[in-house]
C-alpha positions in Angstrom: 63.4 86.8 143.9 62.7 87.0 140.2 65.4 88.5 138.1 65.1 91.2 135.4 65.2 89.4 132.0 67.5 92.1 130.7 70.1 90.8 133.1 70.0 87.5 131.2 71.4 88.9 128.0 73.8 91.3 129.8 75.4 88.5 131.6 75.2 85.9 128.8 78.6 84.4 127.8 80.2 86.4 125.0 82.9 83.9 123.9 83.0 80.1 123.3 85.3 79.7 126.4 82.9 81.6 128.6 79.9 79.7 127.2 81.5 76.3 127.9 82.3 77.3 131.4 78.9 78.8 132.2 76.8 75.9 130.7 79.1 73.0 131.5 76.2 71.0 133.0 72.6 70.2 132.2 71.6 71.6 135.5 73.2 75.0 134.7 71.3 75.1 131.4 68.0 74.2 133.1 68.5 76.9 135.7 69.0 79.5 132.9 65.9 78.2 131.1 63.9 78.7 134.3 65.2 82.2 134.6 64.2 83.0 131.1 60.7 81.4 131.3 59.6 82.3 134.8 62.1 84.8 136.1 63.6 82.1 138.3 60.3 81.1 140.0 58.5 78.2 138.2 54.7 78.5 137.9 51.8 76.3 137.0 50.8 76.6 133.3 47.2 76.1 134.2 46.5 78.3 137.2 49.6 80.4 137.5 50.4 79.4 141.0 54.0 79.4 142.1 53.3 76.8 144.8 54.9 74.0 142.8 57.5 71.3 143.5 60.0 69.7 141.2 59.7 66.1 140.0 61.7 64.0 137.5 65.0 65.6 138.4 63.7 69.1 138.0 62.2 68.6 134.5 58.6 68.6 135.7 56.7 70.7 138.2 53.5 69.7 140.0 51.1 72.4 141.3 50.1 72.2 144.9 46.8 74.1 144.2 45.4 72.3 141.1 47.7 69.2 140.7 48.6 70.1 137.1 52.0 69.1 135.9 54.0 71.5 133.9 57.2 70.5 132.1 60.1 72.9 131.5 59.4 72.8 127.7 55.6 72.5 127.5 54.0 75.3 125.4 57.4 76.4 124.1 59.3 75.8 120.8 61.2 73.0 122.6 58.0 71.1 123.6 58.5 67.3 123.6 62.2 67.6 122.8 64.2 64.6 123.8 67.6 66.2 123.6 69.4 67.8 126.6 69.2 71.5 127.1 73.0 71.6 126.9 72.8 70.5 123.2 70.1 73.1 122.5 72.1 75.8 124.1 75.1 74.9 122.0 72.9 75.1 118.9 71.7 78.6 120.0 75.4 79.7 120.5 76.4 78.3 117.0 73.6 80.1 115.2 74.2 83.3 117.1 78.0 83.5 116.9 78.4 82.9 113.2 78.1 86.0 111.2 76.6 84.3 108.1 74.7 81.6 110.0 75.0 77.9 109.7 73.7 75.2 107.4 71.8 72.2 108.6 74.6 70.0 107.3 77.2 71.9 109.4 75.0 71.8 112.5 74.6 68.1 112.1 78.3 67.7 112.0 79.0 69.9 115.0 76.3 68.4 117.2 76.9 64.8 116.0 73.3 64.2 114.9 72.8 60.9 113.0 69.9 62.5 111.0 70.1 65.5 108.7 66.4 66.0 109.3 67.0 66.6 113.0 69.5 69.4 112.3 67.2 70.9 109.7 64.2 70.9 112.0 66.3 72.4 114.8 67.4 75.3 112.6 63.8 76.0 111.7 62.8 76.2 115.3 65.7 78.5 116.0 64.7 80.7 113.1 61.2 80.9 114.5 62.8 82.3 117.6 64.8 85.0 115.9 62.0 87.5 115.2 60.0 89.1 117.9 56.2 89.5 117.0 56.2 92.9 118.7 59.2 94.4 116.9 59.1 98.1 116.1 57.9 99.3 112.7 60.4 100.8 110.3 60.8 104.6 109.9 61.2 107.5 109.5 62.7 107.2 106.0 62.2 103.9 104.1 62.7 102.6 100.6 60.5 99.8 99.2 61.3 97.6 96.3 60.7 94.1 95.0 63.1 91.4 93.8 63.1 87.9 92.3 64.9 85.3 94.3 65.6 81.7 93.4 68.2 78.9 93.3 71.1 79.1 91.0 69.9 78.1 87.5 66.3 77.7 88.7 63.7 78.6 86.0 61.3 79.7 88.7 61.9 82.7 90.9 60.1 83.8 94.0 58.9 87.4 94.6 60.4 89.1 97.7 59.2 92.5 99.0 62.0 94.6 100.5 61.8 97.6 102.9 65.0 99.3 104.0 65.6 102.2 106.4 68.3 104.7 105.5 71.4 102.9 106.9 69.2 101.0 109.3 67.0 98.0 109.5 65.3 95.9 106.8 62.1 93.8 106.4 61.7 91.1 103.8 58.5 89.3 102.8 57.8 86.4 100.4 54.8 87.5 98.4 52.6 86.0 95.7 52.4 89.3 93.8 53.0 93.0 94.0 49.5 94.3 93.6 48.0 97.1 95.7 46.4 94.8 98.3 49.7 92.9 98.9 51.7 96.1 99.1 49.2 97.6 101.6 49.5 94.5 103.9 53.2 94.8 103.7 53.4 98.5 104.4 50.8 98.4 107.2 52.5 95.6 109.1 56.1 96.8 108.7 56.2 100.6 108.2 55.1 103.3 110.6 52.3 105.6 109.3 54.4 108.8 109.4 57.3 107.3 107.4 58.5 109.0 104.2 58.6 106.3 101.5 60.6 106.2 98.3 59.8 103.7 95.6 60.3 103.1 91.9 57.7 104.0 89.4 55.5 100.8 89.8 51.8 101.9 89.7 50.9 99.7 92.6 52.7 102.2 94.9 50.0 104.7 95.5 47.7 106.1 98.2 45.7 102.9 98.2 48.7 100.7 99.1 50.8 103.2 101.1 48.0 105.1 102.8 48.8 108.5 104.2 52.6 108.0 104.2 54.4 110.7 102.2 55.5 109.1 99.0 58.1 109.8 96.4 58.2 107.7 93.2 61.6 107.8 91.5 62.1 106.6 87.9 65.8 106.2 87.0 67.7 105.1 84.0 70.6 102.7 84.5 73.1 105.5 84.2 71.3 107.6 86.8 71.1 104.6 89.1 74.8 104.1 88.8 75.5 107.7 89.8 72.9 108.1 92.6 70.7 105.1 93.3 67.4 106.2 95.0 66.8 102.6 96.2 70.3 101.7 97.1 69.4 100.3 100.5 67.0 97.8 98.9 69.4 96.9 96.1 72.3 96.2 98.5 70.0 94.2 100.8 68.9 92.0 97.9 72.4 91.5 96.7 73.6 90.4 100.1 70.5 88.1 100.5 71.2 86.3 97.2 74.8 85.9 98.2 73.8 84.5 101.6 71.3 82.0 100.2 73.8 80.7 97.8 76.8 80.8 100.1 75.5 79.5 103.4 72.6 77.4 102.1 73.8 76.6 98.6 70.6 77.9 97.2 68.7 74.9 98.6 65.7 76.7 100.0 62.2 75.6 99.1 59.6 78.3 98.4 57.4 77.2 101.3 60.3 77.8 103.7 61.7 80.9 102.1 60.0 83.3 104.6 61.9 81.6 107.5 65.2 82.2 105.7 64.2 85.8 105.0 63.5 86.3 108.7 66.9 84.9 109.6 68.6 87.1 107.1 66.8 90.2 108.3 67.6 89.3 111.9 71.3 89.1 111.1 71.4 92.2 108.9 69.6 94.3 111.5 72.2 93.2 114.2 75.3 93.5 112.0 76.6 96.2 114.4 75.8 94.3 117.6 79.0 93.7 119.7 79.4 90.1 120.8 76.9 87.2 120.7 75.7 87.3 124.2 72.7 89.6 123.6 71.7 87.7 120.4 71.9 84.3 122.0 70.0 85.4 125.1 67.2 87.0 123.1 67.0 83.8 121.0 66.5 81.7 124.2 64.0 84.2 125.4 61.9 83.7 122.2 62.3 79.9 122.4 60.5 80.2 125.7 57.9 82.6 124.5 56.9 81.1 121.1 54.4 78.2 120.7 55.5 74.7 119.6 56.5 74.1 116.0 56.3 70.4 115.1 58.0 68.5 112.3 54.6 67.9 110.7 54.0 71.6 110.6 57.4 72.3 109.1 57.0 69.7 106.4 53.3 70.0 105.5 52.5 73.7 106.2 53.7 76.8 104.4 54.8 79.5 106.8 53.5 82.8 105.4 55.0 86.2 106.1 53.3 87.7 109.1 52.4 90.6 106.9 49.9 88.4 105.0 48.4 86.4 107.9 44.7 86.8 108.3 
């Protein structure tokens, strides 16, 4: 009988000791992956039939109805991986259990990879699994601002759009500019239509970019901002983001990969009050199952745009 996926994160190990006990073998990790992907009942990727039998030690399933072979990882972010599930699960636990995340260099050391590139690509795949495509839009009170982000001492800075709920969640987007069209795409993809929006006095924040959302533009002097900052949520978020990029990643983030790091930061910030790592790790594995493959070629050659600006 298929299990409720919510049971997976409720019962996921919450400590390193529990994790090592639960996922001590490759078979245990594969069984959990099957629960996350198929609810415990493997199915054919072509026809959906559940009349399948296991081959190659349970890594491959052949369909009795159409003869198609489906591997455990085909069509997922782990497609064509040559590493054991046990190692992947440890990587998920490490990225989930550390409050400030983990660098590729540190992951390489912990997992014993001979190649830095392997650890780097793994972290990017895990970052791709952190953000759900169907996440709920921000509201009902949201601040919007922009910031310039770049490596320490770098002459070139990247523009980042920031939206922050009052004492709640945030969204971050790497943008080419802050014109009306860009701000409209950002607002429409991240902020609910009935949300009350507060911005600074930038002219691009208007009815064309924000639509019907109630809007208050606040122009403050430095003294007024020190006494009562109308965009405090955005300013705190940017301050923490810059500290995180410099602290965890030593500022070594290329512009074409910046959005992936922004997504990771927002994921961590929005779950800062979550108790334990079980829920975070289980949800990450759930998205590793659900998201399409991400190859090394795609990571190296293609820029990953913010979902707000995808056509």
